[in-house]
N, C-alpha and C positions, 0 to 999 in steps of 0.2 A: 627480554621480559616480558614486553607491554602482551604482543599474541600469546606470549606463553602464559599471564595473567588470567587473560579469556577462554583460557583453552578447557579451565578448569569446570567443573558447580559448585565453584566454595560459595555461599551469600555473598561473599564480600567483592565479588563482582558487578550485584547487583545496583550495589551503593554504590556502587564506581559509575553506574551507564547515566542519572541524570546529573552528574558534574561535567564529567564528559561532553553531555546535549546543552548543559549552561551553558561554557567554555565557548563551545561550538558558537552558544547563539548569543553570545555579547557585542560584537561589530551591530548585531539587527537588532538591537535596545534606540540606533539614530536611524533605522529605516520604518519609514509607514508600517503602525502593525495591523490593517486589515487588508487585504489587498480590494485590488474593484470585485466589483460583484458584475459584470459583468456574462458571466460566465458561469452565473450560479445558480439556482433555482430558484422554487419560491423556500423552502426550508431553509435553506441558506442565508438569505435574504431576509430572516422572521432569524434566524440567529446571529450575523451580521449585525443585526438593529440591535440586538437584544445588546450584545459583547459590548457597540460600538460607542455604551452609556462609562464604561468601562475607564480608565486613563492608562494611556500606551504601553507603561509597564509592566500593569498589571495582566492583560492581556498578551504581553512578551510572554509572562511567565505562566499564562495558561497556557500559551500552545508550549512551552517547555515541560509542561507538567503532561501534556496530553502524549505529546513524543518519545515521553521516556518510559508512560503507563506501556507506550504500543509497544518501545523496544522487547522491556522489559515482558510482557507478554507474547513478545515471540517468542521469548524462551519456555513459558512455559509451551504451549504449542507444541514444538520444537518437540520436545522431551516426551507432550504425553503420547503425542503422535507416531513416533520413531521417525520423525522427516529424517533425521543423520542418524548413521552411527555412533553415533558418541555423544554423549550428554554434555552439552560446552554453550558458553552465557558466547561462543562469539559470532552469532546469528544477531544477538541486540547490539553485541557492539558494532559488528556493521550495517545494521538496520539503523540506529542512531546517528552515525557516519554519514550514511545517505539520505536519513531525512533532514539533514541538514548541511549539507555541504553546498547549495547554492541562497541565494540571499534571495530569489522567487521564491523559495520552500520557509524561509523566515520569519510567514505572514499567517496569521490568521487566515482561511484560506478555504473553498470545500474540499479540496484533494487531501486538508487535511484528518476532514472531518470522514471526509469515503475511505481513506486509511482504515481508521477505528471501525467503521461499522462492520470493512471489508474482514480484519481482525476476527470478528463475534462469528462473522458465517466462516471463513473458513476453518474457524472450530470446531462449531456445527458438520462441517461439508466434512469434514476429515470424520466422525464418530460416526457416519453413517456405514462405515464400513464394517456389515457382519453384526447391524443392527437388527435386533430385533425386534424393536419399535419406530423406526423411521421417519413416520409420518407428523407426527411434532415437530422434529429436528427440520424437515423441508420445507415446513412448513413457514417455522421461522426463518428462517436463509432468504426463501423466495418473500416475504415480507420486509426483512431487512435490504435485500436487492431493493426493492423498489423505493423503500426509502431512503438511501444511499444515492439511485437515480435522480431522488426530486431534493435530494441536497446538491448534485453536480450530471447531467444527463449523461456524456457518457460512461456512467458508472451503470448505466441501463445495458453496455455490451457483455457485465460480469452476470447477468441471468443465463445467458447465450455458457458463458465458463459450469455456471452449477448444471443446465441440464448433460452439455458432457463429462464434467463430473461422476454426474449420476451415474450416466452409462459404464463410465470407470471402476464407481467403486462397489457399485449392485446390478445385481440382473434382474433386464428391465420385469416391473408392475406398473400396470397400467394407471394403476389408483396411485401411485404415488406421483407420476405426474400431471395428476389432474390435481393433484393436491397442493404440485410445486407451481401451474397457474396459475389459481384459484388467492394464494399467497401473494402471489408477486400480482396481481390484479386487481386486488382488497384498497393500497393505498390511496391507488387512479382512481378507483371507483367512490372510495368518502371524499378525495378533493375532487372532483366532480361531483358529485352530490355537495360537498361546499361551495361553489363558484355558482352552480346552481342558484341555491337561496338565495345567494346576493348576487345573481342576476350578473354574476362573470362569468358565463360556462363560456362562453365565446368570441370574447377579451382573453382570455385566458389557454387555449387553444392554439389563437390567434397567433397571438407573441409566441407559443410557444413552437410554432409551426416556422414564421416568419425568424424571430432569435437565435434559434434555434437546430434547426433541419436544411430549411431552403435555403442553403447558406453557398457563398465559395469560400474556397481552401484558403486562408490565406496562418502567416508564420511571421509572428514578432522575437524574434531569437537574436541579440547582438553575440559573433562569435569572437570572441576577445584570445588573446592567444590562452591568457590559465586559463579559459573554457575549453579553450578545442585539445590542450593538454591532459587536462584531467577525463573531458571523453574518451582521448585515445585510452588515457588508463584505464578506465576502467571498460573499452570493448576490449582491449586486450586479455584482460583481466576476467569479464566474461565468459569469451573464450574460450581459455584457459581452463573456468572452473567446469563447466558444459561437456570438454574433450577428460576430465577426468570424472567425471559422475561417468560417464559410460562407458569407460573402463571399467572403472567398481563396479556400474549397474547390476549387474547378478551377483555380485554375491553380499548384497544386499536382503534382508526379509520379503516378504511380500507384498505387505501391506508398505513403507519404507519405499521399493519403485512407484506402486501407486501412486504413494501421498506427491512423490515426484514428477514424477508427471504429470500430475495435474498441477504444479507448482509453475511447471515449463507453460504448458498449457493460459494461467494467471497469466505468465509473463508475454507471451505471444497476441493476448486480449489485448492487455492494460496497452501494451503498445500503440495497437489498432484504431485502441479508444481516442488517441488523440485525433483522427480523423472525423470527431465526432464534435469539436470542437468552436467555439464564432470564432477564434484564432487559435492556432497552436502556438502555445508558450514553453516556454520550460517547468513552469511551476507543472504543469498536466504531468509530465514526468516521473512525479516523487510518487505516484500509483507505481510506478518501477520498485517503491522500493524493499518490500516485504520478498518476493522475488531472488530479485538479485544478491542481497545482503544472506538469502541464505545459500546461494549460488559460491558467491565470497565465503560465508564459511565454509563451504563444505571445501571452498580449494583446501583456505589458509587450514584446516581440521586435519588435512590428509599428508602437511606435509610431517614432514620426520626427518629428514636429514636437512644442513647447513641452516638453522630456523631462523639465524642471523637476518640473512641475505632479508629475506620475508619481513623480518622484522624492520632493516630499513626501509629497504619496496614499504611497504605501510606505513611509516613514516614519513617516509616523502609524498604518501599519498597527501596526509595532511597534510603539511609544508603547502602543495598544490590546492586544497582546497580553500586554506588560510589566504591563499592571494586572492582567488576569486570571492570569499565574504571581504576583503577588508575594500 
């Protein structure tokens, strides 16, 4: 009954999403409210300093509201741009679960902000398909990607995602590509002018190079049994989802196929972006929540026989998630 309820497009499912996020985040109220700002860029440090004045419980509720909004906004994106062949709240449910499945995700952190910005970027990017006036959308996307990278440097790779998406979604026009590079460069131009004005230009780029570019690669992940089991389940489910997507790929409309291709590229680039971190942590992989949620939703949506088996499987996955959270 649980998956069956979210396989529909009824508005009641949207009201259930914040409740699910709240239940998943309940253990987080005993943990730190704000993550270490070591991997956060300048804009995130400003935001963290602003949020840090709030009580921890309010910060957690703010994070819950952001994740809930993201989950519901994903439904809007999926339906508007025909990402799946059927309207459903399953992508929202999967995103809510994936974005809340580990204690490392349940903090105010730079990835939370980047995920929010990326949803706005994806909505605008998908709208480029057969758009007659694409220049404002292209500028907005690239400007927001630059802002995202000033929140969290690994997000700079999403500019590559956008350029690939531009090739997939539209025929090549050199003016559009110039607009893309101008839009991406403007936030860095503004931040450079600011630091030049306050005599901190050299110090800022020296800090950027030392802390985010010129570094050795380390990882800080403690692989517990519940975590290993959860990763195995996610891995198997993702493989099954991609196989299911491949089997039905050419049955979809052209726009749906193109958008799904962009989503696969998103998955690859979000994974590779971990290499740009100062230290690889679990928190980084919250960037995978959107593409993985779409693929998981596609898998469960395509299931028509023996649905009760998949209901049991999903509930078992929730139980393992709670084992990681407690």
